[in-house]
C-alpha positions in Angstrom: -53.2 -59.1 -10.3 -50.8 -57.5 -12.5 -50.3 -54.7 -10.8 -52.0 -51.6 -8.6 -54.6 -50.3 -11.3 -56.2 -53.9 -11.7 -55.8 -54.3 -8.1 -57.8 -50.3 -8.3 -60.3 -51.9 -10.6 -60.9 -55.4 -8.8 -61.9 -53.2 -5.3 -64.3 -50.6 -7.2 -66.0 -53.3 -9.2 -66.0 -55.7 -6.0 -67.6 -53.1 -4.1 -69.7 -51.8 -6.1 -71.7 -55.5 -6.7 -72.1 -55.5 -2.8 -74.3 -52.1 -3.3 -71.3 -49.7 -1.7 -70.8 -46.2 -3.8 -67.0 -46.8 -4.9 -64.6 -44.9 -7.7 -60.6 -44.5 -8.1 -59.6 -41.4 -6.6 -57.5 -39.4 -8.9 -54.4 -38.0 -7.2 -51.5 -35.7 -8.2 -51.9 -32.4 -9.8 -51.5 -30.8 -12.6 -49.8 -27.1 -13.9 -51.6 -24.7 -16.1 -49.8 -21.9 -17.5 -50.1 -20.2 -13.8 -51.5 -22.4 -11.0 -50.9 -26.2 -9.8 -53.8 -27.9 -9.2 -54.4 -30.6 -6.4 -56.8 -33.2 -7.8 -57.7 -34.2 -4.3 -56.6 -34.2 -1.0 -53.3 -35.2 0.0 -53.4 -38.5 1.9 -56.4 -39.4 0.4 -56.9 -43.4 -0.4 -56.6 -44.5 -4.4 -61.0 -46.1 -3.8 -62.8 -44.1 -1.8 -66.8 -43.1 -1.9 -69.3 -44.7 0.7 -71.0 -47.8 2.4 -74.6 -48.5 1.9 -75.1 -46.6 5.3 -73.2 -43.6 4.1 -70.1 -44.3 6.1 -66.9 -42.7 3.9 -64.5 -45.9 2.7 -61.2 -45.0 2.3 -58.9 -47.4 0.9 -54.8 -46.8 0.0 -53.9 -49.6 -2.4 -50.2 -50.8 -2.3 -48.1 -53.3 -4.3 -45.4 -55.2 -3.7 -42.8 -53.5 -1.8 -44.5 -49.9 -1.8 -44.1 -48.4 1.2 -47.3 -45.6 3.1 -46.5 -42.2 3.6 -47.0 -41.2 7.0 -49.5 -38.6 5.5 -51.4 -41.8 4.3 -51.2 -43.5 7.6 -52.6 -40.3 9.3 -55.4 -40.0 6.7 -56.5 -44.0 6.8 -56.5 -43.9 11.1 -58.7 -40.5 11.4 -61.0 -42.2 8.7 -60.7 -45.2 11.0 -61.0 -43.4 14.2 -65.1 -42.1 13.1 -67.9 -43.9 13.3 -68.7 -43.0 10.3 -65.6 -43.6 8.4 -64.3 -47.1 6.8 -60.3 -47.3 5.8 -58.2 -50.2 4.8 -55.1 -50.5 3.1 -55.1 -53.1 0.2 -51.5 -55.4 -1.3 -53.6 -58.3 -2.9 -56.6 -59.8 -3.6 -57.1 -62.0 -1.2 -55.9 -59.5 1.7 -58.7 -57.4 0.3 -61.2 -60.1 0.4 -60.6 -61.2 3.9 -60.4 -57.4 4.9 -64.2 -57.2 3.5 -65.2 -60.4 5.5 -64.1 -58.9 8.7 -66.0 -55.6 7.5 -69.1 -57.1 7.2 -69.3 -57.8 10.7 -68.7 -55.0 12.3 -70.5 -52.8 9.6 
């Protein structure tokens, strides 16, 4: 893994192979001549979608010293507390795979 983009691609590919419907979330904003348009809600993860049961999946990718924002913590906690939400912060491929194995035990 060389960076966040590589880890995001790995996560999407791995989860799709497991039957999950996920995609990389476009974040940030663009400015038109008179409007600023947000591409996704603030705090939403880098990889989103749903698992085979239809539960919402939100995965935030952080590499090395990247720090998770308070808004991201709040969104992850809200989703994880929901009976239909799955949330994770992924820092490495190995850590993500361990999370997935643990997640499968509870899903």
